[in-house]
VEXBA-400004 format. One line per 4 residues: number of its first residue (from 1); for each residue x, y, z of N, C-alpha, C. Coordinates in steps of 0.2 Angstrom, whole numbers, padded with zeros to 4 digits, m for minus. Layout:
REM residues N
NUM = X,Y,Z,X,Y,Z,X,Y,Z | ...
//
This chain:
REM residues 202
1 = 0150,m0181,m0424,0150,m0176,m0419,0156,m0172,m0419 | 0155,m0165,m0419,0161,m0161,m0419,0165,m0161,m0413 | 0172,m0161,m0414,0176,m0161,m0409,0176,m0155,m0405 | 0175,m0155,m0398,0174,m0149,m0394,0181,m0145,m0394
5 = 0180,m0139,m0394,0186,m0134,m0394,0188,m0132,m0387 | 0183,m0133,m0382,0185,m0132,m0375,0180,m0136,m0371 | 0182,m0137,m0365,0178,m0142,m0360,0178,m0138,m0354 | 0172,m0137,m0351,0170,m0134,m0345,0170,m0139,m0340
9 = 0174,m0139,m0335,0174,m0144,m0329,0170,m0142,m0323 | 0170,m0136,m0322,0166,m0133,m0316,0165,m0126,m0317 | 0159,m0124,m0314,0157,m0117,m0314,0155,m0115,m0307 | 0158,m0111,m0303,0156,m0109,m0296,0155,m0102,m0296
13 = 0150,m0100,m0292,0148,m0093,m0291,0152,m0090,m0285 | 0156,m0085,m0287,0160,m0081,m0282,0156,m0076,m0278 | 0152,m0073,m0282,0148,m0067,m0280,0142,m0066,m0284 | 0136,m0065,m0281,0130,m0064,m0285,0126,m0058,m0282
17 = 0126,m0052,m0285,0122,m0046,m0283,0120,m0043,m0289 | 0121,m0036,m0290,0119,m0033,m0296,0123,m0036,m0302 | 0129,m0037,m0301,0133,m0041,m0305,0135,m0048,m0302 | 0138,m0052,m0307,0140,m0059,m0304,0147,m0060,m0306
21 = 0151,m0064,m0302,0157,m0066,m0303,0157,m0074,m0303 | 0159,m0077,m0308,0159,m0084,m0309,0166,m0086,m0309 | 0168,m0092,m0306,0174,m0095,m0307,0174,m0102,m0311 | 0177,m0102,m0317,0177,m0107,m0321,0184,m0112,m0320
25 = 0183,m0118,m0321,0188,m0123,m0322,0187,m0126,m0329 | 0192,m0125,m0333,0191,m0127,m0340,0198,m0129,m0343 | 0197,m0132,m0349,0203,m0133,m0353,0201,m0132,m0361 | 0206,m0130,m0365,0204,m0129,m0372,0209,m0131,m0377
29 = 0207,m0132,m0383,0212,m0134,m0388,0218,m0129,m0389 | 0224,m0132,m0390,0229,m0128,m0392,0230,m0128,m0399 | 0234,m0123,m0402,0235,m0122,m0409,0239,m0128,m0412 | 0242,m0131,m0408,0246,m0137,m0410,0242,m0143,m0410
33 = 0236,m0143,m0408,0231,m0149,m0408,0230,m0152,m0402 | 0234,m0151,m0397,0234,m0154,m0390,0229,m0150,m0386 | 0229,m0151,m0379,0224,m0148,m0375,0229,m0144,m0370 | 0226,m0139,m0367,0229,m0135,m0362,0228,m0138,m0356
37 = 0232,m0136,m0351,0231,m0139,m0344,0224,m0136,m0341 | 0222,m0139,m0336,0216,m0136,m0333,0217,m0129,m0330 | 0213,m0124,m0333,0214,m0117,m0331,0208,m0115,m0326 | 0210,m0110,m0322,0205,m0107,m0317,0204,m0100,m0320
41 = 0198,m0098,m0321,0197,m0091,m0324,0191,m0088,m0321 | 0192,m0082,m0318,0186,m0078,m0316,0183,m0074,m0321 | 0176,m0074,m0322,0172,m0071,m0327,0167,m0066,m0323 | 0168,m0060,m0325,0163,m0054,m0323,0157,m0054,m0327
45 = 0152,m0056,m0325,0145,m0056,m0329,0141,m0050,m0327 | 0141,m0045,m0332,0137,m0039,m0330,0131,m0038,m0336 | 0131,m0043,m0340,0126,m0042,m0346,0129,m0038,m0351 | 0125,m0036,m0356,0128,m0033,m0362,0125,m0026,m0362
49 = 0128,m0021,m0366,0127,m0014,m0366,0126,m0012,m0373 | 0123,m0006,m0374,0123,m0002,m0380,0124,0005,m0378 | 0127,0009,m0383,0129,0016,m0383,0129,0019,m0389 | 0128,0026,m0389,0127,0030,m0395,0131,0037,m0394
53 = 0134,0039,m0399,0137,0046,m0400,0131,0050,m0403 | 0128,0054,m0399,0123,0059,m0402,0126,0065,m0406 | 0124,0065,m0412,0127,0070,m0416,0121,0074,m0420 | 0122,0081,m0420,0117,0086,m0423,0121,0088,m0429
57 = 0118,0086,m0435,0121,0088,m0442,0120,0095,m0444 | 0115,0098,m0441,0113,0105,m0442,0118,0110,m0439 | 0120,0108,m0433,0125,0113,m0430,0132,0110,m0429 | 0133,0104,m0432,0139,0100,m0432,0142,0100,m0424
61 = 0137,0098,m0420,0139,0097,m0413,0138,0090,m0411 | 0142,0088,m0406,0140,0081,m0402,0138,0082,m0395 | 0135,0078,m0392,0132,0078,m0385,0136,0073,m0381 | 0140,0075,m0377,0143,0070,m0372,0140,0070,m0365
65 = 0142,0066,m0361,0140,0066,m0354,0146,0066,m0350 | 0145,0068,m0344,0151,0068,m0339,0148,0065,m0332 | 0151,0060,m0330,0149,0057,m0323,0155,0054,m0320 | 0154,0053,m0313,0158,0049,m0309,0159,0042,m0310
69 = 0165,0039,m0311,0166,0032,m0313,0170,0029,m0308 | 0168,0024,m0304,0172,0021,m0299,0179,0018,m0302 | 0178,0015,m0308,0184,0012,m0311,0190,0017,m0312 | 0188,0023,m0312,0193,0028,m0314,0195,0032,m0308
73 = 0195,0030,m0302,0197,0033,m0296,0204,0035,m0296 | 0208,0031,m0299,0216,0033,m0300,0218,0036,m0306 | 0213,0038,m0310,0214,0042,m0316,0218,0048,m0315 | 0223,0050,m0319,0226,0057,m0318,0222,0063,m0318
77 = 0216,0062,m0322,0212,0068,m0322,0206,0068,m0318 | 0206,0062,m0314,0200,0061,m0309,0195,0057,m0312 | 0190,0055,m0307,0185,0050,m0309,0179,0052,m0313 | 0179,0059,m0315,0173,0061,m0319,0175,0061,m0326
81 = 0172,0056,m0330,0174,0055,m0337,0169,0058,m0342 | 0172,0060,m0348,0167,0062,m0353,0166,0055,m0357 | 0159,0054,m0358,0157,0048,m0361,0151,0049,m0366 | 0148,0044,m0368,0142,0045,m0373,0136,0041,m0370
85 = 0131,0042,m0372,0124,0039,m0370,0125,0031,m0370 | 0124,0028,m0364,0125,0021,m0364,0120,0018,m0359 | 0119,0011,m0359,0115,0008,m0354,0115,0000,m0355 | 0113,m0003,m0350,0113,m0010,m0350,0107,m0013,m0354
89 = 0108,m0018,m0358,0102,m0021,m0362,0098,m0026,m0357 | 0092,m0024,m0356,0088,m0029,m0352,0086,m0035,m0356 | 0083,m0040,m0353,0081,m0046,m0356,0076,m0044,m0361 | 0077,m0046,m0367,0072,m0045,m0373,0072,m0039,m0376
93 = 0077,m0034,m0374,0077,m0027,m0376,0082,m0027,m0382 | 0080,m0023,m0387,0085,m0022,m0393,0090,m0017,m0391 | 0096,m0017,m0394,0101,m0012,m0392,0099,m0005,m0394 | 0095,m0005,m0400,0093,0002,m0402,0088,0005,m0397
97 = 0084,0001,m0394,0079,0003,m0389,0082,0006,m0383 | 0088,0003,m0381,0092,0005,m0375,0094,0012,m0376 | 0098,0013,m0382,0101,0020,m0383,0095,0025,m0383 | 0089,0024,m0386,0084,0028,m0386,0081,0030,m0379
101 = 0081,0025,m0375,0078,0026,m0368,0084,0030,m0364 | 0090,0028,m0365,0095,0031,m0361,0096,0038,m0363 | 0095,0040,m0370,0096,0047,m0372,0091,0052,m0368 | 0085,0049,m0367,0080,0053,m0364,0082,0054,m0356
105 = 0085,0049,m0353,0086,0049,m0346,0093,0053,m0345 | 0098,0052,m0350,0104,0055,m0348,0106,0062,m0351 | 0103,0063,m0357,0104,0070,m0360,0098,0074,m0361 | 0092,0071,m0360,0086,0075,m0360,0083,0076,m0367
109 = 0085,0072,m0372,0082,0073,m0379,0082,0067,m0382 | 0078,0066,m0388,0077,0060,m0391,0082,0059,m0397 | 0084,0053,m0398,0088,0051,m0404,0084,0049,m0410 | 0085,0052,m0415,0082,0050,m0422,0085,0044,m0425
113 = 0087,0045,m0431,0090,0039,m0435,0097,0037,m0432 | 0097,0030,m0432,0103,0027,m0429,0108,0024,m0434 | 0114,0025,m0434,0119,0021,m0438,0123,0017,m0434 | 0123,0010,m0436,0127,0006,m0432,0135,0007,m0434
117 = 0139,0007,m0428,0146,0008,m0429,0149,0001,m0429 | 0148,m0003,m0423,0151,m0009,m0423,0149,m0012,m0416 | 0150,m0019,m0415,0149,m0022,m0409,0156,m0025,m0407 | 0157,m0025,m0401,0164,m0027,m0398,0163,m0029,m0391
121 = 0168,m0034,m0389,0169,m0036,m0382,0173,m0031,m0379 | 0170,m0029,m0373,0173,m0023,m0369,0180,m0025,m0366 | 0181,m0031,m0363,0187,m0034,m0360,0186,m0041,m0360 | 0187,m0045,m0365,0186,m0052,m0365,0191,m0056,m0361
125 = 0196,m0053,m0358,0200,m0057,m0354,0197,m0058,m0347 | 0191,m0055,m0346,0188,m0055,m0339,0181,m0054,m0339 | 0178,m0052,m0344,0171,m0051,m0344,0168,m0053,m0351 | 0161,m0055,m0350,0158,m0057,m0356,0154,m0051,m0360
129 = 0155,m0045,m0357,0151,m0040,m0359,0152,m0038,m0366 | 0147,m0037,m0370,0148,m0035,m0377,0144,m0028,m0378 | 0147,m0024,m0382,0145,m0017,m0383,0142,m0016,m0390 | 0136,m0014,m0390,0133,m0012,m0397,0134,m0004,m0398
133 = 0137,m0002,m0403,0139,0005,m0403,0136,0008,m0409 | 0133,0014,m0408,0129,0018,m0413,0131,0025,m0414 | 0130,0028,m0419,0129,0036,m0419,0122,0037,m0420 | 0120,0042,m0417,0112,0044,m0417,0111,0051,m0418
137 = 0106,0053,m0423,0105,0060,m0424,0101,0063,m0419 | 0103,0069,m0417,0099,0073,m0412,0098,0080,m0413 | 0094,0083,m0410,0094,0091,m0410,0097,0093,m0404 | 0103,0095,m0405,0108,0097,m0399,0105,0103,m0395
141 = 0100,0107,m0398,0098,0112,m0394,0093,0110,m0388 | 0091,0104,m0389,0086,0101,m0384,0090,0097,m0378 | 0097,0097,m0379,0101,0093,m0374,0104,0098,m0369 | 0104,0096,m0363,0107,0101,m0358,0105,0099,m0351
145 = 0109,0102,m0346,0107,0101,m0339,0110,0095,m0336 | 0107,0093,m0330,0110,0087,m0326,0104,0082,m0326 | 0106,0076,m0327,0101,0071,m0328,0103,0065,m0324 | 0099,0059,m0324,0101,0053,m0321,0096,0051,m0317
149 = 0095,0044,m0315,0091,0041,m0311,0093,0042,m0303 | 0089,0046,m0300,0091,0048,m0293,0092,0041,m0289 | 0087,0036,m0290,0087,0030,m0286,0093,0026,m0287 | 0097,0027,m0293,0103,0024,m0294,0109,0028,m0293
153 = 0108,0034,m0290,0114,0038,m0288,0117,0041,m0294 | 0114,0042,m0300,0116,0045,m0306,0116,0052,m0305 | 0122,0055,m0307,0123,0063,m0308,0126,0064,m0314 | 0123,0065,m0319,0125,0065,m0326,0125,0072,m0329
157 = 0130,0076,m0330,0130,0082,m0333,0131,0082,m0341 | 0127,0085,m0344,0127,0085,m0352,0132,0090,m0354 | 0136,0088,m0359,0141,0093,m0362,0140,0093,m0370 | 0138,0099,m0372,0137,0099,m0379,0143,0103,m0382
161 = 0146,0101,m0387,0152,0104,m0390,0153,0103,m0397 | 0156,0108,m0401,0157,0107,m0408,0161,0100,m0409 | 0159,0097,m0415,0162,0090,m0416,0169,0090,m0417 | 0172,0096,m0419,0179,0096,m0420,0182,0096,m0413
165 = 0179,0100,m0408,0182,0100,m0401,0182,0093,m0398 | 0177,0089,m0399,0176,0082,m0396,0182,0078,m0399 | 0183,0079,m0406,0188,0075,m0409,0195,0077,m0406 | 0196,0083,m0405,0202,0086,m0402,0203,0083,m0395
169 = 0198,0083,m0391,0198,0080,m0385,0201,0073,m0385 | 0198,0069,m0389,0199,0062,m0390,0207,0061,m0392 | 0209,0065,m0397,0216,0065,m0399,0221,0067,m0394 | 0219,0072,m0390,0223,0074,m0384,0223,0070,m0378
173 = 0219,0064,m0378,0219,0060,m0372,0215,0062,m0367 | 0210,0067,m0368,0206,0069,m0363,0199,0065,m0362 | 0198,0061,m0367,0193,0056,m0367,0196,0049,m0366 | 0195,0046,m0361,0199,0040,m0359,0194,0033,m0358
177 = 0188,0034,m0360,0183,0028,m0360,0183,0025,m0367 | 0183,0018,m0367,0183,0015,m0374,0178,0017,m0378 | 0171,0017,m0376,0166,0018,m0381,0166,0024,m0384 | 0167,0030,m0381,0168,0036,m0384,0174,0037,m0389
181 = 0179,0034,m0387,0185,0034,m0391,0184,0030,m0398 | 0181,0024,m0397,0179,0021,m0403,0174,0024,m0408 | 0169,0027,m0404,0164,0031,m0408,0167,0037,m0412 | 0171,0041,m0408,0174,0047,m0411,0179,0045,m0417
185 = 0183,0040,m0416,0187,0038,m0421,0183,0036,m0428 | 0178,0032,m0427,0173,0031,m0432,0170,0037,m0435 | 0168,0042,m0431,0165,0048,m0433,0170,0052,m0437 | 0176,0052,m0435,0181,0056,m0439,0181,0054,m0446
189 = 0180,0047,m0448,0181,0045,m0454,0174,0046,m0458 | 0168,0047,m0455,0162,0047,m0458,0158,0053,m0457 | 0161,0058,m0453,0158,0064,m0451,0155,0068,m0458 | 0159,0069,m0463,0157,0073,m0468,0151,0070,m0472
193 = 0152,0063,m0473,0146,0060,m0477,0140,0059,m0473 | 0141,0058,m0466,0135,0057,m0462,0131,0064,m0462 | 0135,0069,m0461,0132,0076,m0460,0128,0078,m0467 | 0131,0076,m0473,0128,0077,m0479,0122,0073,m0480
197 = 0122,0067,m0478,0116,0063,m0479,0111,0065,m0474 | 0112,0066,m0468,0107,0068,m0463,0104,0075,m0464 | 0108,0079,m0467,0105,0086,m0469,0101,0085,m0475 | 0103,0081,m0479,0099,0080,m0486,0092,0077,m0484
201 = 0092,0072,m0480,0085,0069,m0478,0081,0072,m0473 | 0083,0078,m0471,0080,0082,m0466,0073,0083,m0468
//
């Protein structure tokens, strides 16, 4: 039997609503081979998510969203953030299906071919959430307006801009949310080859 690397002593629910907050008492193996003391850690459970940077290779434009974010209330530029298409993964739903659904809901146009960028833990010090990140081909001329689910209080403005401008925004610190930063950094490295490929297979 394999030697356990951690031991969970207790799990208590601190809050259960749309999200859950769990309190763990546990201990884990140390790098020197011993055991840690018993630790208490809170874990924010909100499920996993998927996001995509919509890119039009014909016009060399990206499609961003802008919306109010409670976590950015104290942000120097205010709580309206430039982001990318994203949504929570429902039980049994594939990440690719999430971004296709959310593209219709948030930017008003369909995503075609998807390229996987990476999967990453959003903030593993306090939440189990894992983000599945993509770049998706779109026709930017079909994107625009204000969208979102009214029953969820969403008010999402579509922002279509030249790819170079989006990269400049990211480099200047005008984009401060993790998913679009990671996506645009990847996009900087792959933009030329991605555009050539997608225009060739059109």
